[in-house]
C-alpha positions in Angstrom: 83.3 76.7 56.4 81.9 74.8 53.6 81.1 76.6 50.4 77.6 76.1 49.0 79.4 75.9 45.6 82.1 73.5 46.3 85.3 73.4 44.2 87.0 70.3 42.9 87.9 67.5 45.1 91.6 68.4 45.0 90.9 71.8 46.7 91.1 71.7 50.4 88.4 73.6 52.3 88.0 73.9 56.0 86.3 76.0 58.4 87.8 78.8 60.4 88.0 76.9 63.9 89.4 73.7 62.4 92.3 75.7 60.7 93.4 77.5 63.8 95.9 74.7 64.8 97.6 74.9 61.6 98.1 78.7 61.5 98.6 79.5 65.2 101.1 82.3 65.5 102.7 80.8 68.5 103.6 77.6 66.7 107.0 77.1 65.0 107.4 77.4 61.3 107.6 74.1 59.9 110.8 72.9 58.2 109.1 72.4 54.7 107.6 76.0 55.0 111.1 77.3 55.7 112.2 75.6 52.6 109.4 76.6 50.3 109.4 80.2 51.5 113.1 80.7 52.2 113.7 83.3 49.5 111.1 85.6 51.1 111.8 84.7 54.7 115.3 86.0 54.0 113.9 89.5 53.6 114.1 91.5 56.8 110.6 93.0 56.3 109.3 89.3 56.4 111.3 86.8 58.2 109.7 83.8 60.0 107.2 86.0 61.9 106.0 87.6 58.8 105.6 84.3 57.1 103.6 83.0 59.9 101.5 86.2 59.7 100.9 85.5 56.0 99.8 81.9 56.9 97.2 83.4 59.3 95.8 85.8 56.6 92.4 85.6 55.0 91.8 87.2 51.7 88.8 87.6 49.4 89.9 87.6 45.7 87.0 88.8 43.5 87.4 87.7 40.0 89.6 85.0 38.3 90.2 86.7 35.0 93.3 88.5 33.8 94.1 90.3 37.1 92.6 87.6 39.2 94.8 84.8 37.7 98.0 86.7 38.5 96.8 87.8 41.9 95.6 84.3 42.8 99.0 82.7 41.8 101.0 85.3 43.5 99.2 85.2 46.8 99.1 81.4 46.7 102.9 81.4 46.1 103.5 83.6 49.0 101.8 81.3 51.4 98.6 83.4 52.2 96.7 80.9 54.5 93.1 81.3 53.2 92.1 82.4 49.9 88.4 82.7 48.9 88.2 83.0 45.2 84.9 84.2 43.7 83.8 84.4 40.1 80.6 83.5 38.2 81.8 82.9 34.7 83.1 79.9 32.6 86.4 79.8 30.6 86.1 81.1 27.1 88.7 80.8 24.2 88.9 84.6 24.2 90.1 84.6 27.8 93.2 82.6 27.2 95.5 85.4 26.0 95.7 87.0 29.6 94.0 84.6 32.2 96.9 82.3 32.8 95.2 80.1 35.3 92.8 78.8 32.5 94.2 76.6 29.8 92.8 75.3 26.5 91.3 72.1 28.0 89.4 74.4 30.6 87.2 75.9 28.0 83.6 75.7 29.1 84.6 74.8 32.8 83.8 77.1 35.8 86.7 79.5 36.5 86.6 78.7 40.2 87.0 75.0 39.4 89.7 75.5 36.6 91.6 78.0 39.0 91.2 76.0 42.2 92.7 72.9 40.8 95.8 74.5 39.6 96.3 76.6 42.8 95.7 73.5 45.0 98.5 71.6 43.0 100.7 74.8 43.1 100.6 75.2 46.9 98.6 72.6 48.8 99.3 74.3 52.0 96.9 77.3 51.2 93.4 76.7 52.1 91.1 77.5 49.1 87.5 78.2 49.0 86.1 78.4 45.5 82.7 80.3 45.1 81.0 80.2 41.8 78.9 83.3 42.4 78.3 86.9 41.1 79.7 89.8 43.1 76.5 91.5 44.0 74.7 93.4 46.8 73.0 90.2 48.1 76.2 88.0 48.0 79.1 90.3 48.9 78.6 90.4 52.7 78.8 86.6 53.1 81.7 86.5 50.7 83.7 88.9 53.0 82.9 86.8 56.1 86.2 86.3 58.2 88.3 88.0 55.6 90.8 90.7 56.3 91.1 92.4 52.9 89.4 92.7 49.5 91.4 92.3 46.4 89.8 93.4 43.1 90.2 91.1 40.1 87.0 92.0 38.5 86.5 93.7 35.0 83.6 96.0 35.4 82.6 99.1 37.2 79.4 97.8 38.9 81.2 94.9 40.6 83.8 97.4 41.8 81.2 99.6 43.1 79.6 96.6 45.0 83.0 95.8 46.6 83.8 99.4 47.4 80.3 99.8 49.3 81.1 96.6 51.1 84.5 97.9 51.9 83.1 101.1 53.4 80.5 99.1 55.3 82.9 96.6 56.8 86.1 98.8 57.2 88.1 96.3 55.2 90.8 97.7 52.7 90.0 97.4 49.1 93.0 97.0 46.6 91.8 98.0 43.2 93.4 97.4 39.8 92.3 98.0 36.3 93.6 97.6 32.8 93.0 98.7 29.3 95.2 98.1 26.4 98.9 98.7 27.4 97.8 100.7 30.4 96.7 100.1 33.9 96.1 101.8 37.3 95.9 100.7 40.9 95.4 102.2 44.3 94.6 101.0 47.9 91.5 102.2 49.6 91.2 102.1 53.3 87.9 103.3 54.9 88.3 106.3 57.1 91.9 107.0 56.0 91.7 107.6 52.1 89.3 108.5 49.5 87.1 105.6 48.3 86.8 104.0 44.9 83.6 106.1 44.1 85.5 109.3 44.8 87.6 108.6 41.7 84.9 107.0 39.5 81.7 108.7 40.5 81.3 110.5 37.1 81.7 107.2 35.1 78.8 105.2 34.0 78.1 101.5 34.4 79.3 99.4 31.7 80.5 95.9 31.8 82.9 93.5 30.1 86.7 93.6 29.7 88.2 96.1 27.1 90.9 95.1 24.7 94.0 94.4 26.7 97.4 92.8 26.4 98.1 89.8 28.7 101.4 91.3 29.8 99.6 94.4 31.1 97.4 92.1 33.3 100.5 90.6 34.6 102.2 93.8 35.5 99.1 95.3 37.3 98.1 92.0 38.9 101.6 91.6 40.3 101.5 95.2 41.6 98.2 94.6 43.3 99.6 91.3 45.0 102.5 93.2 46.4 100.1 95.8 47.9 98.1 93.0 49.3 101.2 91.3 50.9 102.4 94.6 52.3 99.1 95.2 54.0 99.0 91.6 55.5 102.6 92.0 56.6 101.6 95.2 58.5 103.7 97.5 56.1 100.9 100.0 56.0 102.9 103.1 55.8 104.2 102.2 52.4 100.9 101.4 50.7 99.4 103.2 47.7 96.9 105.0 50.0 95.8 108.4 48.8 97.6 107.8 45.5 96.7 106.3 42.1 99.6 104.6 40.2 99.2 104.9 36.5 101.1 102.3 34.4 101.7 103.2 30.7 103.1 100.1 29.1 104.0 101.5 25.7 106.3 104.2 27.0 107.3 102.2 30.2 106.3 105.0 32.4 105.0 104.9 35.8 103.5 108.0 37.7 101.5 108.6 40.8 98.6 111.0 41.1 97.6 112.2 44.5 93.8 111.4 45.3 91.7 113.8 47.4 88.4 112.8 48.9 85.4 114.0 47.0 83.0 115.9 49.4 80.2 115.2 47.1 81.0 111.4 46.8 77.7 109.6 47.0 79.3 106.7 49.1 81.7 108.2 51.5 81.2 112.0 51.3 
């Protein structure tokens, strides 16, 4: 698959069929992969089979801001085989307190280019597909093509609503995270099994833009989202944040879970 919005030359992009040889689950894990991922392969929940499973995984990451930077770096480090990264924005000076994939020299550059270069240098074994594009009704279905999971790194309700509707239409899990100030929240929505994003946020208006936020908060919530994504890709479905909302309060260092119930009047899944 070749993106109509190609990333930098250092980012390797391939189509689904040509990548099958590299990520065939029957093949042996290469020695350099054993060495790169040895600290996680040693976990009984992962092992070599789990690492190969991650290497076959295909993820859409929507947004490359504060949450998206942490998510992209974590998923790339863990060896997710294919990562489609989508964002429409360019790097601004005000991004740099929290968007760790973008540096001062990147100001004015497309975020997909800035992030793609660093991710490719960080782990050249991951196939990256940068897409400089808005998350919208007329783009999201193509963005989801061949992916197994949607990970939310966006910063506005409208984009998240688009992702939620796409999740319900395709049946793909949707891992949501949000941040504001010192606080954050996250949940995993799985169509047919859990409430959807709109069940929780149907009473909220649109709005856009990122609120005031501490960079460390983005780091915490983005890391927790990446952990949820990796657990899903590894088949650890019973231990996901399904039907629950995790609320992170950074000032008091408290974490609490709220049980979520489907909204019978939900305009999307009700």
